[in-house]
N, C-alpha and C positions, 0 to 999 in steps of 0.2 A: 754788747756791753760798752757803754759810753766811757770815754777816757776820763771824764770828770768823776764818775763813780769809782773808778780804779784809784783815782787820786785821794778821794775822801775816805773810802772805807777800808776795813782791815782785810788784807788779801793773803790767801794761802795758795802756794803753787803745789799741786798734788801730783807727785811723780817728777823725779829730777833726772830723767834721761835726756835724750836729744831735744825733744820739744820743751821739756821743763826748763832746761838751761837757756833755750832761746827766749822763753817767756821771761825768765829772770833778767836777761840782758836787756830785753825790751823795756821792762818796767824800771830797771835801774837807770837807763838813759832818760826816761821820762821823769822819774822822781829819784834823783841821786841819793837823797837822805831818808827816803821812806822805809820804815821797818816792814819787812816781808817775812812770811812764814814759808817754810819748805818742809813737806812731809813725804816720806818715802819708806818703803819696807826695808830697803837696803841700807844698813847702818854705815857702809863705806862711802855713801854720798857726801858725808861731811868732809872726808879726806879730799874728795874731788873739788869741793867748794870751800876749802879751808881759809882762803883769803877773802871770802865774801864778808862784807860788813853789814851791820843792821839786819841780821838774819836770825830768826828763831827756828831752830831745827826740831823736827818731830820725826824721829827715825826708829826703825826696828819694828817688832811685831805689833806694837800698840800705836802705830803711826796714825791710824784713823781716829783716835780719840780727840785729836786736835781740831777736827772739822767743826765741832760745835762752837769753837771760840773765834770763828772767822765769819765775816759778812759775805765775802766773795771767794769762791774756790775755783781756781783755773786748773781743770783736770786734764791730765795727759791721756791719750786714747787707750793705752795699754792697761790702765787701772780697771779692774772688773767693775761692772755697773750694778751688780746685784748683791753687794755686801750691804748689810743693814745700815751702816753709817752713811754709805753713798746714797742709797735709796732715800733715806730721810732727808739728806741735803738736796736731792733732786726735788722732793716734794715741797721743800721750803723755797725753791727757786734760787738757791745759793750757788749752784754749779754752772760755770760757763766753760768755754774752751778756746783754744787758740784760733780755731776755724771761725767761731762766732765773732770774736773780737776783730779778726781780719775783715770778714765780710761786712761788718757794721761800720768800719772806719776807712776802708780802701776807697779812694775817690774815683777810680777808673772802673773798667768793666771786668768782671770775672767770668771765665768759662770753667764750669765745674764738670768733672768727668767721674762717673762711677759705674759700677757693674761688678759682678763677682770675678770676671776674667776680662782681660784686654784693656784695663784702665791705663796702665803705663804706656803701652804702645799707642793708644789713641791720644793720650795727653801729649806724647812726644811728637806724633804726627801733626797735631793741631799747632803746636808750637812752631814746628818747621815750616808749615804752610803760612802761618801769619808772619813769621820772620822773612820768608821769601817774598811775601807781599809788602814788605817794607814797614810793617807795624812795630810799634814799641811794645814788645811782648816779653813776658817773663814766665818762668815755670817753677812749680814747687808743690808742696804738700806731701802727700804720701809717696811721691816719686823721688823726692830728694830733700832739699833744705826745708826746714821749718819756715813759716811764712811771716811771722810778726815783724821782724826787723826790716822787712821790705817796706813797711809803712813809712819809714823815715825818708825814703827816696822816691817812691812812686808818685806819679802825677795823674791828673784827670784824664789825659789822653792815653795812658798805659792800659795794656790788657794783661791780665794774669790768668794763666792756664793752671788750674788747680786740680790735681788728682785727689779725689775724696774717697776715703775708705768708709765703711759702715760705722766704724768707731768714731771717726771724725764727724760724721753726719748725725750721730745719735743725739736726740733731744735738741737738735738745731731748730731755731725759730726764724731763720732767714735763709733764702736760697740765692744762688748765683744768677747773673743776668742771662747767661746761656747755660742750660743744663744738658748734659749728654748722658743718657742712661742706656747702657749696652746690653745687659743680661742679668739674670738673677737665678742662682742655683743654691741649694742648701750648703751652707758654709758657716764656719765660726759658731757652730751649735754648742760648743763648750763655753761660749761667752754670752750668748743670748738664751732666753728661756725656750724659744722655739723658732721655727722658720719664719713665722709671721712677724715676730719682733724684729728679726734681722731684716725682713722685707720693709717694714715700716721705718727702720733707721735709714735704709737706702732711699726711701720715698721722700725724705726731707730735702733731697736735692731739687725737687720741683714743687712740693706742696706749698711753699711760701713765695713762689714766683708771682709776678704781677702781669697785667695784660701786655705790657711793652717788652716782656721777657720772651725767651725762646726755649722750647723743649725739643731736643732731637732724641728720638727714642726708637728702640727695636720693636717694630710693630708685630713681629712674629713671636714675641714673648708675651704670653697671656697675662702674667702678673703685671708686667710693665704697662700693657695696654690698659688694664684696670686703673693703675695709678695715674696714667696720663689723663684719664677722664676727669679726675679731680683737679687737674692743673688749670690755672687761669692763663698760662703762657700761650704764645703762638706755637702751634704744634707742627713738627716736621717728622712724620713717621718714616722710618726706613723699612720698606717692604721688600724691595728687590735691589740689592746693592749693585748688581751688574749694570743696571740701567744708569745709575748715578756715575759709575766709573766710565761707562761708554760716552756719556755726555761731555766728559772733559778729555776724551781721547785715549783712555786706558782700556785696552781690549781684554787684558787678563791680569790677575793679581800678580804683582812683580816679586812676591816672596813665597816661600813654602807655607802652605796652610790656607785652606779655603776660608777659615774663620777670620782671616785678616780683611776679608771683603767688607765686613760690618765696620771694623775699625776705620778703614779708609773712607768708606761712604760717610760716616759721621764726621770725620775730619774735613772732608770736602764741603759738607753743609755748613760747618762753622766758618770755613774760609769764605763761602758765599755771603754769609751774614755780615762779615766785616769787609766785604767788597774786594776780596782778592780775585784777580783775573784768572780765568781758566788755565791759561798757559803757565802762570806762576804756580798754581795748585798742582798741576801735572808735573812740573819740574821738581817741586819739593818732594812729591811722592816717589818719583823715579830716583832721586838722590838718597832717599831714606834707607837706613840700614836697620832692620829689626833688632830689637833689644836682645841681649844674651838670655839663654835659658828658656826661650819661647820657640820651640821647634827649631832650634839652632842647628844648622848643618855644620858638623865638625870636620867632615871630610871622608875620603875613602882610604882605608888602611887595610892592607893585605886583601884587597878586593871587596872589603865590606864597607858599606856606608853607615856612618854613625850619626845619630841625631840626639841632641840634648834638649829635652823638654821638662827640665827639672821644676819649672814653675807650675807644672800640672799638679795641682794639689786637690783636685776633685775628680770623680769618675768622668764627668762630662767632657773635661778637657783631654783626657786620654782617649776617649771615644773620638773626639774631633781630630786628634793627631793620627789615629788609625785610619780614619776616613780620608785624611789629607794624603797620607803616604801610600795607602792602598795595600794590596796583598804582597808587596815586596818585604813587608815587616816579617822577619823570620824569628827574631829574638826580641822579647819585650821584658824590660826591667821595671818592676813596679812594687809598690808597698811603702808604708811609712807610718807616721803617727796616726792613731785611731781617734777620729772625732765622731764616730758613730754614723758615718754616711752609708748609703745603700749602694751596694756593688752589683746588684742583679743585672742591670742593663749593660754594665761593663763586661761582665762574664759572658753575656750573650754576644756582644760585639767581638770579643776575643775569639770565640768559637766561630762566629760568622766569617771573620777575616782569616781563619785557619792559621793563626800564629802557631809555629811549631815548638818554640822553646820559650819557657817562662822562667825568669829569675825573680824571686820574691825577697823583699826586706820585711822585717817585723815593723809594726804589729799587724798592719792590715793585710800583709801578704797572705797570712793564714786565712783571713776572712774572705779574701778574693778567691783563693783556691777552693774554699768550701762552697762558694757560690757556683764555681765552675763544676765541681763534683755534683751539686744538685742538678744543674742544667743537663749534665751528661749521664745522670743516674749512676754515678760512681764508676763510669767507664770512659774517662777522658783519654783521647788519643793524641797525646803530646809526645814529641820525640824526647824532650828533656825538660825536667822540672827541678829547680834548685832553690834552696832557702839559704841566704847568706845574711850576715850582720855587718858587712863592710863592703865598700865600693871596690876595693882592690880585687877581691875574689870574684865579684860579680863581673867586672870587666875582663879579667883574665879568662874566666870561663866563657864569656860571650865570644871571644876570639876562637875558642876551641869548637864551639857548637854552631856558629853561624856560617852559612855557605857563602862563597864568593858571589858577588852580584846581588846579594840580599842586604837587608837593613837590620841593624841593631838599634832599638829605640829605648831610651830612658824616658819614661813618662809615668811617674809613680802613682798618680791618682790620689795622692795623700800628702799631707804636710811632711816636712823634713825632720821635725823635732824628735829628739831621742837619739838617733844615730848621728845626726848632723846639726850644726848650729842653725842653719837656715837653708833655703832652697839654693842660694848662691854657692854655698860651700858644697852642697850635694852635687850641683852641676859642674863646678870647677874640678872636683875630685874625679868625676866621670871623664871630663875632658883630659885631665892630667894622665889618668891611667890608660885611656885610649891611645894617647900619643906615646906613652912609655912602651906599651905592648905592641903598638903599631910599628914602632921603629925596629923591633927585633926581626932579623931576616928570616929566622926559622919559626914556623908555626909551632906554638907550645903543644906538647903531647899531653 
């Protein structure tokens, strides 16, 4: 979206959360007197923006009726895409996004990172490597700050590492200079019509790349391999991450979790593209601390090791956590919001790893347990099985049932909504109660 069009035409900001407010601030700096529309289902938005001038508000249940009265709609990622008014506006080419405006107007190089899992870790690693290499690098997007207001200060020599969610990539008609595509699993199926629509949203990270661009991708993911075939970019497939790590002098993954190998390998390849020396790449990786809630080691309490993997919102990531920690996992806490995912493979893995104790949260806890019952023909041989609707009881019970020298793992395989505000709250409550009950000298009866 060209700045000139934003100046001339009638603009509506659709969604006034974090991204929407950033869009407003961006447009107001560019055009101090321009009338702007703001539409949001939440009627309290007007209170948050009570001092804003030259604004026409469209709030409450009928907020989408305003769309027909505007030429350009800058949509926030969280607004559903399959509402009739939204679909009609997409057909007319009226909807754009913060991501599209940024990519079309940023004068430097963008490194875009997507995938169902591992985006934030890989984005952070790339940023650290480029920073260690002395590059003028910035980070944002899905991982942190909205991006538009960076446009006022960034220059041609700057690099921007942009974590891109499927929602930010949806309907995009421009791709970053360097695209990193990690993996793709069924997710957000309450937002998209089906897995294929989700996949095609992700594919936009590379589908609009040019011959001078780069695509770093997970060769072992069949869906991503097929998408890569359609890309015009220079392709860098990641087949065996251990070879890439060894080439810069890293013999083993320096964090818990084998899945970090792919994240590190992709970050290394980005460093190479921008000319960062091997020793600088290695140094950045060795200094890097994994982000919270991603197979995060909390510590040993009363002889039990506790791991917080709250960001595990799909079955595949819980399977990866079990594979990384091995048969020391004696107690597994899982379950959460139901997006209709398939738990059969997870049930098989739990049985294969011989996890003794299971603690379930609603709603998917019941579904996972049903899959386990199917796999065992209603004869599951678990020592303990519990169903709780709060973290306090889950952690308190885990101290009672987990043996010293063994592991208690929170890896829900499901989103957090319902019981918890988000995965961060879920993980932080887990850590809080582990430390509270871990401090008690006597083991609870």
